[in-house]
N, C-alpha and C positions, 0 to 999 in steps of 0.2 A: 810822420808823413805830411806832405804839404796838402794843399787844398784838394778836395774831391771834385772830380768831373763825373757826374752821374747821368748816364744815358738811359732813357726810358724808351724801349721799343713798344709799339702799339700805343703811342702817346696821344692819339686822337680819339681813342675809345673811352668807354665808360670809366674804367679804373684810371687810365692815363690822365684823363681830364680832371678826375677827382684829386689825384696827386698834385697835378699842376695848380689847382685851386688852393689846396691845403698849404703848399709851399709858398704860393703868392700871398696867402693870408697870415703869414708870420711863422709857419713851422720850419721854413728853411733856415739854414745857418750861413753866416758870412763866409765860411770856408768851403761852401758847397756851390758848385755851378751845375744847374740842372738843364739837361738837353732833351727835349721831347721830339721824337721822330715818328713818322707815320709811313704807311705803305707808299705814299708818293715820294718819299725820300730815298727808299731803297727797296729792291725786291729781295726779301730775306730768304726766299727759296733758292736764290743764287748765291753760291759760295763767294764768287768774285765781288758781287754787289755788297754782300755783308762785310767782307774784309775791307772793302773801300770805305764803307760807312764808319767802321771802327778806326781805320787809319786817319780819316778826316777829323773825327771828334776826339780821338785818343782818350776814351773814358778810363777812369780808375775804378768805377763801380757801374753795374748795370742792373736795372730792373727790367726783366724780360716779360712783357705782356703780350707781344704780338702772336697771333695765332689765326688759323683759318677756323672760324666758328659758324654755327648755324643751329637752327631749331631742330626738333625731333625729326621732321619729315625730310629735311635736307640731309641730315646725317644718315638716315636710313637709305637714301637714294645714292649717296656719294661716299660710302665708307672708305673706299680706296683712295679717293682724292684727299679726304681728311687725314688719312694715315700718312700718305706720301708727303703732302705739303707741310704738315706739321713736323714730321720727322726731319725734313730738310731744313725748315726754319730753325728748329731747336738745335740741331747739330751744327748748323752754320753759326748761330749766335754763340753757343758755348765754345766752339772751337776757335772762333775769332777772339773771344775773350781770353782763352788760354794763350793763343799765339801772341797777343799783344800785352800780356801780363796784367790783365785786369785783376784787381785785388779781391773783388767779391761780385757774385752774380746772384740775384734773387729772382727765380722764375715762378710763374703763376700756374698752378695745377687747378683741378676742379673736383668737386665731390662726386661727379658722375663717373670718375675713373675707378671708384671702389667696386669690389666684387658685387655682382647682382644678388647672389645668395650669401647673406651675411647675418651677423647678429648686431643688435643696436644697443648703445650708440656705437657708430664707427669711430675708430681712432687711427692715429698716424701709423700704427704697426700693421694695419690690415690692407694696405694698398694692393699688395701683390698676392693676396691669399685666395685667389679665385678669379675666374674670368669676369670682365665687366658685362653690363647689359648688352645684348646682341644689337640693339638699335644703333648704338654709337661706338662700336668696338674699335673702329679705325681711329677716331679722335682719342678715345680712352687709352689705347695702347701707346699712341704717340706721346701722350702726356706722361704716362707711367715711365716711359723711357728717359724722361728728364731726370727722374729720381735715380734711375740706374746709372746714367751718365754722370750725375753729380758725384755719386759714390766712386765711380771709376776715375774721374778727374782728381778727386781728393786722394784716393789711394795711390795712384800712379804719379801724380804731379803735385800733390799738396794744395790743390786749388780750393778756395773757399766758395764753393758753389752750393746753393741751397734752394729750397722751394717752399712756397706757401700754398695752402689749400683753402680757399674761401668757400663759404656756402653760398646760397643764392644772393647775388649782388644786384642792387638796383640803385637808381639815383639819376640826376641830371645827365644828359648826353648818352643815355641808354639807347638801345635799338627798340623802338616802340612799334615794330611791325607786328600786326595782329596774327598773321599766319606763321611767321618764322621767328618771332622774338621770344623772349622768356615770359613767364606767366604774369609777373607784376606789370612790366611796361606794356605788354599786350592788353591787359585789363584796363590800364589807364587810357589807352587809345580807344578801346571799345566803349568805355564810359563816355569819353569825349564825343565819339561819333553818335552814340545813342542820344546824348543830350542835344547835339546839333540837329539830329533828324527827328527828334520827338518820338523815338521808337523804344520798345522795351530793351533792357540789357539782357542778353542771353549769354550765360557762362557755361562753358563746356564742363561736363562732369557733375558730380554731386556736391562739390565744394568741401568734401570731408578730408581729402589728403592734407597732410601737415608739412610745413617747411620752415627752415630757419633762414630768415632774410637778414642780410647785412647791408647797411647803408654804405654807399660808395665812399662817402667822406670819412666814415669810421674806418673803413678798410684802408683808405689812403694813409691815415695816421698810423695804422698798424704796419703797413708796408714800410713806412719810413723808419719805424722802430726796428723792424727786422733787419733792414739795411744797415742800421747803425749799431745795433746791440745784440742781435741773435747770432750765435756762432756755431750752431750745430749744422752738420750736413743733412741730417734727417729733417724731413718736412715738418711744418707746424700748421695745424688747422686754425684758421682765423674765422671765428663765428661767435654769434651770440650763444648763450647757454641753452641747454635742452629745455629749460622752463620758459624760454622766450619763443618757442615754436608757435606758429599761428596756422590755422586752417586756411585753405583757399577762400572759404566763405567769409572768414574774419578779415582776410586781406581785401576781398572785394568790398565788404562793408566799409572798411577804412577809406578806400578809394572813392566809393559812392559819396561818403561824407565830405571828403576833401574836395571833390569836384562839384559838390552841391547838386547832385543828380536826384531828381524827384520822381523819376519814372519807375516802371515795374521792373523787378529783377527776377529772372528765370534761370533756374539751374537745369541744364539739358542732360539728364542722366542717361540718354541714349549714347552720349559721347564718353569715351574712355577717361578714367580718372588718372591713368598712369600709375607710377609707384605711389603707394599710400604714404610712406614716410621714408626718409633717409637721414635720420637723426645723427648728428655728429657731436662728438664730445669736444668741448673747448677747455678741458681740464689742464692740458699742457700749457695753453696760452695763459690760463689763470694762475698757474704756478709762477710764471714770469711776471705777469701784470694783474695782480689780484684786484687792483683799484680802477682798471680801465672802465670808463663810462661810455656805454653805447647810447646813441641817440634813440629816444623812445620811438617805437615803430610808427605811431600815428603822426608824430612830428616829421619823421623822415618821409613818410608818404605824402604829407601836406606839401613839404618843400619840393618833392619830385613832381607832384601834380601842378604846383604853381609854375615850376620851370617849364613843364610841357605846354601849359596854357600860354605862357609868355613867348615861347620859342617854337610854336607849332609849325610855322612855315619852314624852318630849317632843321627841325628835329628829324632823326633817322626814323623812317616809317614806311 
């Protein structure tokens, strides 16, 4: 096969920007042309727009990151919108890829799609074994359908469509919105504001819930490996190991240290903790890549905080 033309949807987001940086820093190959597109380039909820985008760029490979995303409260309020918009986006991208003969598509799922009632650690076989949490069922079912479609395209047409399931991603270019962003970038913004205002840092909940965080640049390297080397239709979880889970309290302490915050830290236990844990197994990943080195959590937090401090004016918040 001649050179690869790799189209990345959602190219201006957290993971898209990380892939762009990793490729620019030397992980790209001479026979690969990378094309990063964002919502301004095409409305992927439109079949015609999506097809036009694919006809314009003629990709041989696709990394599909584009999605309608939001925090807990936005999901609860707009489950129908999250369901319909993401179903349209995913169906349009996969069908355009099929129609134009794309060799491989790697789509991005999320650990929030797993059943609400489950055993831990969760693994790739458990995606469809019970309903997801009621708070974001619209988004979750739309994402699950990517896995269903991947199997159907493979069985009916032999398409090499697959998906990855990252745990909590963070890094430069994240959404640092305090109300609607994810926990780590939200905390970074909170610490920044508390430091500016000389006020105590108030963190919602007890700080006891535990999460596996993956640095966006590590995830980018793994995405590129999946695109080049991983040939299963079944999804693969991309995550640090169970032993690298950290509590929200530990995460907050890392951010406080990285931002050099000297004020008081208060955990507001009147606020909900949410799910205590959703530990994922990375044993499948380790079977393929036993020696992959993840960036130490404190170093990744420091780099993310430094980026936020330097790019405060234009950061999403």
